[in-house]
N, C-alpha and C positions, 0 to 999 in steps of 0.2 A: 251292240255298241258300235258306232261308226268311227273307226280309227284306221288310218291307212297303215299298211305294212311298214312304210318308211318311218312313221311316227312311232309305231310299236318297237321297231328295231332300235330307234334312237333311245327310247326309254330303257331298253334292256342294256344298251351300252353304258348309259349314264348310271345304271345301278351298280356298275363296277368302276365308277368315278372316271369315265372317259368322256371327253367333250366332243360331241359330233360336230364337225365342221361342214360336212357334205355327205350325202347319201344318195346313191343311184340305184333304183330298183331295176335290176337286170331281168329277173324272172319272178314276177309276183306270185306265180303259182307255187313256186318252191321256196319263196322267201330268200332268193339268192341275191346278195348285194356286194357292191364294191364301195367301201366306206373309207373316208378320210377322217381320221380322228387326231385330237391333240392328246398326247400321252402325258403331258405335264413337263416333259423334257424337250420335246420337239414335236413336229407334225409328221405323221407317217401315213402312208397308204396301206390299208389292210384290205385285201381282196379275197374273193371266193369264199365268203362265209355262208355256210348253209345254216341259217337260223330259222328253224321251223318250230317255234314253241307250240306246245299244246294249248288248246283254248283254256283249259283249267289253270295252267301255269301263268298264262298271260293275264287272266282275270285276277288271279291272286296277286300278281305283281302290281296291277293297276289299282287294286283295292288298297294297297299300301301307299299309293300316291294320289289321294283324292284331290289335293290342291291342284295337281297338274292335269287331272282328267277333265276338269271343267274348262280349261283354257286351251287344250290341244285341239286344233282343227287341221293343222298341217305340220310338217317338219320345221318349216320356217317360223311359224308362230311359237312352236315349242322352243326353238333355239333362242328366240327373242325373250321369252319369259323365264327361261331356266337360269340365267345368270346376268349380273350387271358388273361392268368394269368401272372401278373408281380409282383415280390417281391417288397414289400414296401421299401421306402428309408431307408437305414441302414441295409438292408438284401440282400443276394446274393443267387441265385439259379434259377431253371427253372420256378418257380412260381406255379408248379403243385405238384410235389413230395417233394420239399424241398425249404425252405427259411432260410438260415443260417445267423446269425448275423455277420456283418462286423466289425472287430476291427479296427476302424479308427485310433486309436493311434499307432497300429502296422504297418499298411500299409501306413501311412503317408497322409491320406486323410482328416485329421482334420484341423481345422483353429485356433488351439491354438498358442499363441505367443511363440516365442523362449524361453522366460523366464517364461513359464507356464508349468504346468504338466497336461498331457492329461489322463483322466480316461474313459475307455470304459464302455458303458451301452448298454442295449438291444436296438438295432436299432439306437443308437446315441452315444454321448460322452459328457463329460464335461471338461472344462478348468479352472484351478485355478492357479493364479499367484504364483510363488515360493516365499519362504521366502525372504524378502528384497525388494519385489516389490508390487505395488498396482495397481489394475485394475480389469477388468471383465474376465480376462483369455485370451481374444482375443487381448486386448491391455494391456500391463503391463509397468508401469513406475517405475524406480529405486527409492527406498526410501533413502533419504540422512539422515542416522542416526545421522551424526555429527551435521547437522543443526537442526534436529528435537529433538536432545538431547535424543534419545532412545538407545544410545550406552552404553557400560559398561566399558569404559576406566577409568583408574585411574585418580584422580584429578591432578596428576603431569605428565600426558601423553597427547599427541596430537592425536586427532581422525582424520583419513583420510578416506573419503568415497571411496568405490570401487563398482563395478557393483554387486548389490544385497547384499552387505555386507560392512564391514569397517575394518580398522586396527588401532591398538593402539600402539603408540611408546612413550616411556618415553622421557620427555623433556631433552634438553642438560644439562648435569651435573648430570643426574640420570640414574640408570641402573635397568632393570627388564623386566617383560613380558608386561608391559604397561596396564595390566588389574587388576591383583591382587596386584602388588607391583611395586614401583619405588623408589629405595633407592639412597640416595645422594652418589655421587662419590667424594672421597677425592683426588682431583687432585694433591695436594701437596705430598701425600703419594705414589700414583701410578705413579707419574712422568709425568702426562699429562698436567701440567701447562705450561705457556709460560713466566714464570718469568725469569729475567736476573740472571746470575750466581752470581751477586753481589747484589741480592735482596732476601728478605725473603717472602716466599709464606705462605698465611694464608687461610685455607679452609673456605668456607661459604656454605650455603644450595644451592646446584645446581651450584656453581661457586667457585671462589677463588679471592684473591687479592694479588698484588705484591707491595712491598715497598722496595725501595733501602736502602741498609744497611748504617750505619753511615760512613761518609767519602765519600759517593757517592750521586749523584743527578740525578733525572730522574723520569720517570713514573712507574718504576718497571719492565716494559718489556725491557726498555733501561736504563742503568745506566752509568754515567760518573764519574770518580774519581774527587774528589774535591782537588785542590792544595792549601792546607791550608797555605803553606809558601808564595805563591804569593798573596793570598787573605788577608794575615795578620791575620788569625783567629787561628793561632797556639798558644801554651802556652810556647814557648821557652823563656829562659832568654834573656834579651837584649844583654848579652855578650856570647850568644850561637848561633850556626848555625842551622837553620831549614832545614831539608831535607825531601822532599815529598816522600811518599810511597803509594802503592795501598791501598786507603781507609784510610790512616792515615799519620803520619809524625814522624820524629825523631828529637831530639834536642841534640846537643853536644857543651859543653863549648869551647870557643876559646882555642886553644892549648897553646897559649903563655900568661902566667900570670894568667890563671884562672883554677879553678878546680870545679867540681860538676857534677850533673847528666843532665845538660842541661836545666832543669826547674829552677834550682838554680845554680848560678855560683859565686865563691868567688875569689877576687883579691889576687893573690899569694904574692905580695910585701906588701900589707897591712896586710896580715896574719902574715908575718915574723916579721914586726915591732911590731905588737900587742903581738906576742909570746915573743919577747925579753923583752918587758916592763913587761909582767907578770912574767917572770923568774927573772928579777931584783928585782921586789917587793918581790918575794918569797925568793930569796937567797942573797939579798943585792948586786947584781951585778951592777957595775957602767958602 
C-alpha cells in the first residue's frame, strides 16, 4: 500500500484525537518526526518522536479507517478531508479564518413578535414586548389599559383602548385634552344647546336644561303658545275683550259704554249718573 510516513504518522496521532497541523519528516528511515499538533487547548510543538510502528499494527489501524484510506494521498489531502469548520449558530463566515456575529434584528431572521423589539446579542438575539403589550417577546398580547384601569384619563373622560395604547376623550358636555383637564361647556352661552326659541336654557355640569317660557307649553326643546283667551285663564275684565298674542294676551274694554285698561272696565252710563249726583250735592243742582 502506498502511504507516506507523514500520512501514516498523522493517522496515528489522530487516533488519539490530536489534530495534526504540520509534520516534518526528519528521518524517514527511522520514522523520526517533529510534529506540531492542536491539543484542543492550544497549539504545541511535540518533537523527537520515534514512531516506528510495525507493519502489522499499521495495517490493522488502517483497516479500521477504510473511509480515510481511499482519500489519503498525502498529509495535506488528509488534513483537508479529515475535518470541516463551521461557524456556530448566530455567526457567519468560512469557519476557519472568521466567524462574524449575525445581526438577526437587522437581517430579519429573528422570531420576535411584530409588537416586540428585537435586540441583537453575540450569536443570538432577545425579544421584548413593546410598551402596551404583555408576553415573552415571541408572543405579545395587547394590554387593555381601560379595563385594567392603568390609564391616566381624567375622571370626566372616556378611555378607549387601542393597539398598544389608549386614548382619552372628555365626556359630552366637557372640553379638554382628556388627561389633565375636562372643563364644563356652557351650552347656553356658546349656543350649542337645543332649546326652543321660546324656552330658557339653564347650564348644568356637562349638560343643560330647557324650560318653555311663560305663556308656552312643551318640553323645552319644543314649545307651543298657550291661548289664554280660549282656555279662559286670562285676567281680562268681563266687559273686556281678550286677544291672544305669542306667549301672552291683551285685554281691551268693550268700546261701547265702557272704559278702562281691560283688566278693569267701568260702565260709562253709570259713571255719568254718579257724576251728576255728586255735582248736585256739591252745587245744589236739581
